[in-house]
C-alpha positions as a Markdown table, in Angstrom:
| # | Residue | x | y | z |
|---|---|---|---|---|
| 1 | Met | 101.8 | 91.5 | 114.1 |
| 2 | Gly | 105.4 | 92.6 | 113.8 |
| 3 | Leu | 108.0 | 90.3 | 112.2 |
| 4 | Gly | 109.9 | 89.8 | 115.4 |
| 5 | Ala | 106.8 | 88.8 | 117.3 |
| 6 | Gly | 105.7 | 86.5 | 114.5 |
| 7 | Ile | 109.1 | 84.7 | 114.5 |
| 8 | Phe | 109.0 | 84.3 | 118.3 |
| 9 | Leu | 105.5 | 82.8 | 118.3 |
| 10 | Ala | 106.4 | 80.5 | 115.3 |
| 11 | Ala | 109.4 | 79.3 | 117.3 |
| 12 | Met | 107.2 | 78.6 | 120.3 |
| 13 | Val | 104.7 | 76.6 | 118.2 |
| 14 | Ile | 107.4 | 74.5 | 116.6 |
| 15 | Gly | 108.9 | 73.9 | 120.1 |
| 16 | Leu | 105.5 | 72.8 | 121.4 |
| 17 | Val | 105.0 | 70.4 | 118.4 |
| 18 | Leu | 108.4 | 68.8 | 119.0 |
| 19 | Leu | 107.7 | 68.6 | 122.8 |
| 20 | Tyr | 104.4 | 66.8 | 122.0 |
| 21 | Gly | 106.1 | 64.4 | 119.7 |
| 22 | Gln | 108.5 | 63.4 | 122.4 |
| 23 | Thr | 106.0 | 63.2 | 125.3 |
| 24 | Arg | 102.6 | 62.2 | 123.7 |
| 25 | Asp | 102.7 | 58.8 | 125.3 |
| 26 | Arg | 103.2 | 60.2 | 128.8 |
| 27 | Arg | 99.9 | 61.3 | 130.4 |
| 28 | Arg | 101.4 | 63.9 | 132.7 |
| 29 | Trp | 103.4 | 65.6 | 130.0 |
| 30 | Arg | 100.4 | 65.7 | 127.7 |
| 31 | Lys | 98.7 | 67.9 | 130.3 |
| 32 | Val | 101.8 | 70.1 | 130.4 |
| 33 | Phe | 101.7 | 70.4 | 126.6 |
| 34 | Leu | 98.1 | 71.3 | 126.5 |
| 35 | Ser | 98.5 | 73.9 | 129.3 |
| 36 | Thr | 101.5 | 75.4 | 127.5 |
| 37 | Leu | 99.6 | 75.5 | 124.2 |
| 38 | Val | 96.7 | 77.4 | 125.8 |
| 39 | Val | 99.1 | 80.0 | 127.2 |
| 40 | Thr | 100.8 | 80.3 | 123.9 |
| 41 | Val | 97.5 | 80.9 | 122.1 |
| 42 | Ile | 96.5 | 83.5 | 124.7 |
| 43 | Ile | 99.9 | 85.3 | 124.2 |
| 44 | Ala | 99.5 | 85.2 | 120.5 |
| 45 | Cys | 96.0 | 86.7 | 120.7 |
| 46 | Val | 97.2 | 89.5 | 123.0 |
| 47 | Ala | 100.2 | 90.3 | 120.8 |
| 48 | Trp | 97.9 | 90.4 | 117.7 |
| 49 | Ala | 95.4 | 92.6 | 119.4 |
| 50 | Tyr | 98.1 | 95.0 | 120.6 |
| 51 | Ser | 99.7 | 95.1 | 117.2 |
| 52 | Glu | 96.3 | 95.9 | 115.6 |
| 53 | Tyr | 95.7 | 98.6 | 118.1 |
| 54 | Glu | 99.1 | 100.2 | 117.6 |
| 55 | Asn | 98.7 | 100.1 | 113.8 |
| 56 | Arg | 95.1 | 101.3 | 113.6 |
| 57 | Met | 94.4 | 103.8 | 110.9 |
| 58 | Met | 94.3 | 107.2 | 112.5 |
| 59 | Glu | 96.0 | 110.6 | 112.3 |
| 60 | Arg | 99.4 | 110.4 | 114.0 |
| 61 | Thr | 100.6 | 113.3 | 116.2 |
| 62 | Gly | 103.5 | 111.7 | 118.0 |
| 63 | Phe | 106.3 | 109.3 | 117.2 |
| 64 | Leu | 109.2 | 107.9 | 119.1 |
| 65 | Ser | 108.2 | 109.8 | 122.2 |
| 66 | Ile | 108.2 | 113.2 | 120.4 |
| 67 | Ala | 105.0 | 115.1 | 119.6 |
| 68 | Leu | 104.5 | 117.4 | 116.6 |
| 69 | Gly | 104.6 | 121.0 | 117.7 |
| 70 | Ser | 107.0 | 120.4 | 120.6 |
| 71 | Asn | 109.6 | 123.1 | 121.1 |
| 72 | Val | 113.4 | 122.7 | 121.1 |
| 73 | Ser | 113.6 | 122.6 | 124.9 |
| 74 | Asp | 111.0 | 119.8 | 125.0 |
| 75 | Val | 113.0 | 117.6 | 122.6 |
| 76 | Arg | 116.2 | 118.2 | 124.4 |
| 77 | Phe | 114.6 | 117.3 | 127.7 |
| 78 | Ile | 113.2 | 114.0 | 126.2 |
| 79 | Lys | 116.1 | 112.9 | 124.0 |
| 80 | Gly | 119.1 | 114.9 | 125.2 |
| 81 | Asn | 121.6 | 116.7 | 122.9 |
| 82 | Pro | 121.7 | 115.5 | 119.3 |
| 83 | Gly | 124.6 | 113.6 | 118.0 |
| 84 | Met | 124.5 | 115.6 | 114.7 |
| 85 | Ala | 122.8 | 118.9 | 113.8 |
| 86 | Ser | 122.6 | 121.3 | 110.9 |
| 87 | Val | 124.2 | 124.7 | 111.2 |
| 88 | Asp | 120.8 | 126.4 | 111.1 |
| 89 | Gly | 119.6 | 124.2 | 113.9 |
| 90 | Asp | 116.5 | 123.0 | 112.0 |
| 91 | Val | 117.6 | 119.4 | 111.8 |
| 92 | Trp | 118.7 | 117.2 | 114.8 |
| 93 | Ile | 119.9 | 113.6 | 114.4 |
| 94 | Phe | 120.1 | 111.2 | 117.4 |
| 95 | Lys | 122.2 | 108.0 | 117.3 |
| 96 | Gly | 121.1 | 104.6 | 118.5 |
| 97 | Ser | 122.9 | 102.1 | 120.7 |
| 98 | Asn | 124.9 | 101.0 | 117.7 |
| 99 | Lys | 126.2 | 104.6 | 117.3 |
| 100 | Lys | 124.5 | 105.0 | 113.9 |
| 101 | Pro | 121.9 | 107.6 | 113.1 |
| 102 | Glu | 118.4 | 106.5 | 114.2 |
| 103 | Leu | 116.1 | 109.4 | 114.8 |
| 104 | Leu | 115.8 | 112.7 | 112.9 |
| 105 | Val | 113.8 | 115.7 | 114.1 |
| 106 | Leu | 113.0 | 118.5 | 111.8 |
| 107 | Phe | 112.1 | 121.9 | 113.2 |
| 108 | Lys | 110.4 | 125.0 | 111.7 |
| 109 | Asp | 110.4 | 128.2 | 113.7 |
| 110 | Arg | 111.8 | 126.2 | 116.7 |
| 111 | Leu | 108.8 | 123.8 | 116.7 |
| 112 | Val | 108.8 | 120.1 | 115.7 |
| 113 | Lys | 107.7 | 119.8 | 112.1 |
| 114 | Ala | 108.6 | 116.2 | 111.5 |
| 115 | Val | 110.0 | 113.1 | 113.3 |
| 116 | Leu | 111.6 | 110.4 | 111.2 |
| 117 | Tyr | 113.0 | 106.9 | 112.0 |
| 118 | Ile | 116.2 | 106.7 | 109.9 |
| 119 | Gly | 117.6 | 103.5 | 111.4 |
| 120 | Glu | 118.1 | 100.2 | 109.6 |
| 121 | Cys | 115.7 | 97.8 | 111.5 |
| 122 | Phe | 113.2 | 96.3 | 109.2 |
| 123 | Tyr | 110.6 | 95.5 | 111.9 |
| 124 | Cys | 111.1 | 98.4 | 114.4 |
| 125 | Asn | 108.7 | 101.3 | 114.9 |
| 126 | Gln | 106.3 | 100.5 | 112.0 |
| 127 | Ile | 103.4 | 102.7 | 111.3 |
| 128 | Phe | 100.2 | 101.0 | 110.1 |
| 129 | Gly | 102.3 | 97.9 | 109.6 |
| 130 | Leu | 104.6 | 99.8 | 107.1 |
| 131 | Gly | 108.3 | 100.3 | 107.7 |
| 132 | Ile | 111.8 | 99.9 | 106.4 |
| 133 | Gly | 111.9 | 97.9 | 103.2 |
| 134 | Thr | 108.2 | 98.1 | 102.5 |
| 135 | Asn | 107.4 | 98.3 | 98.8 |
| 136 | Tyr | 106.0 | 101.6 | 97.5 |
| 137 | Glu | 103.0 | 99.9 | 96.0 |
| 138 | Lys | 102.1 | 98.4 | 99.4 |
| 139 | Val | 102.3 | 101.9 | 101.0 |
| 140 | Lys | 99.9 | 103.3 | 98.4 |
| 141 | Glu | 97.6 | 100.3 | 98.7 |
| 142 | Lys | 97.3 | 101.0 | 102.4 |
| 143 | Leu | 97.2 | 104.8 | 102.4 |
| 144 | Gly | 96.1 | 105.8 | 98.9 |
| 145 | Glu | 98.0 | 108.2 | 96.6 |
| 146 | Pro | 100.4 | 110.6 | 98.4 |
| 147 | Thr | 99.3 | 114.2 | 98.8 |
| 148 | Ser | 102.7 | 115.4 | 97.6 |
| 149 | Val | 106.0 | 113.9 | 96.4 |
| 150 | Ser | 109.4 | 115.5 | 96.7 |
| 151 | Ile | 112.3 | 114.2 | 94.4 |
| 152 | Ser | 115.9 | 114.3 | 95.6 |
| 153 | Pro | 118.4 | 116.4 | 93.5 |
| 154 | Asp | 120.1 | 113.2 | 92.2 |
| 155 | Gln | 116.6 | 111.8 | 91.4 |
| 156 | Leu | 117.4 | 108.5 | 93.3 |
| 157 | Lys | 115.0 | 109.1 | 96.2 |
| 158 | Arg | 111.4 | 110.3 | 96.6 |
| 159 | Arg | 109.6 | 111.5 | 99.7 |
| 160 | Ala | 105.9 | 110.8 | 99.7 |
| 161 | Ser | 103.7 | 112.7 | 102.2 |
| 162 | Phe | 100.2 | 111.6 | 103.2 |
| 163 | Glu | 98.4 | 114.6 | 104.7 |
| 164 | Lys | 95.4 | 112.7 | 106.0 |
| 165 | Trp | 97.5 | 110.6 | 108.4 |
| 166 | Asn | 100.4 | 113.0 | 109.0 |
| 167 | Ile | 102.7 | 110.3 | 107.6 |
| 168 | Val | 105.8 | 110.6 | 105.3 |
| 169 | Phe | 107.9 | 108.0 | 103.7 |
| 170 | Thr | 111.3 | 108.3 | 102.0 |
| 171 | Leu | 111.9 | 105.7 | 99.3 |
| 172 | Lys | 114.8 | 104.5 | 97.2 |
| 173 | Glu | 114.7 | 101.8 | 94.6 |
| 174 | Asn | 110.9 | 101.7 | 95.2 |
| 175 | Lys | 111.3 | 100.7 | 98.9 |
| 176 | Val | 111.0 | 102.7 | 102.2 |
| 177 | Ile | 114.4 | 103.7 | 103.6 |
| 178 | Asn | 113.0 | 106.0 | 106.4 |
| 179 | Phe | 109.6 | 107.2 | 107.6 |
| 180 | Gly | 107.8 | 109.1 | 110.2 |
| 181 | Ile | 105.3 | 111.8 | 110.9 |
| 182 | Tyr | 105.0 | 115.5 | 109.9 |
| 183 | Asp | 102.8 | 118.5 | 110.5 |
| 184 | Pro | 100.8 | 119.3 | 107.3 |
| 185 | Lys | 100.2 | 122.8 | 108.6 |
| 186 | Leu | 103.9 | 123.5 | 108.3 |
| 187 | Gly | 104.1 | 122.1 | 104.8 |
| 188 | Pro | 105.3 | 118.7 | 103.4 |
| 189 | Val | 108.8 | 117.4 | 104.1 |
| 190 | Val | 110.9 | 118.0 | 101.0 |
| 191 | Phe | 114.5 | 117.3 | 100.1 |
| 192 | Gln | 116.8 | 120.2 | 100.9 |
| 193 | Glu | 120.5 | 120.7 | 101.0 |
| 194 | Arg | 121.8 | 121.3 | 104.5 |
| 195 | Val | 125.0 | 122.7 | 106.0 |
| 196 | Trp | 126.1 | 120.5 | 108.8 |
| 197 | Gly | 127.9 | 121.4 | 112.0 |
| 198 | Ala | 131.4 | 120.2 | 112.9 |
| 199 | Gly | 131.6 | 116.5 | 113.5 |
| 200 | Ser | 128.4 | 115.8 | 111.5 |
| 201 | Asn | 128.1 | 113.6 | 108.5 |
| 202 | Leu | 128.3 | 116.2 | 105.7 |
| 203 | Gly | 126.9 | 113.7 | 103.2 |
| 204 | Phe | 123.6 | 113.4 | 105.0 |
| 205 | Gln | 120.8 | 114.9 | 103.0 |
| 206 | Ile | 117.2 | 115.7 | 103.9 |
């Protein structure tokens, strides 16, 4: 279950406990409490089951509404024009509602090679229960040793690819800073210097 759902359900349980403490001597309110408790338990079970289904261990071929192998036209149709792009057109970056970079799409030969979540939300868009801030050891405990590891030129970041699942994680200070999916047939996602178009963040590296 995601962190947000867990906090929400915990708050509901605490609220129910407080409600029961205030109304336990009132027969009618006791029935209301028990009914609400049953509904809460059902909601919690459904949320848990959905979370387990979404994070089941399987090869991933799509992420954030974009499928591996999609062409440039498909991505533009689904997401619109990118907010930032490399001069060679191989990297598109889309911004979220907060106007900050959130989604990165990497192309090879005009087809989607990788889709990465590059936002800052700790509990958003997790894969297999892993996301922003996850410790590298937990990643390896869940997925095993990476198939390949790319090291950034400044040696501060590493990008670990897991071919069996089509999953890639970028890490800094031993924690995940972005993650997503990639197509192993097109090679692992490695660090590479990019020339960015006008209006783009020239310091952004992939």
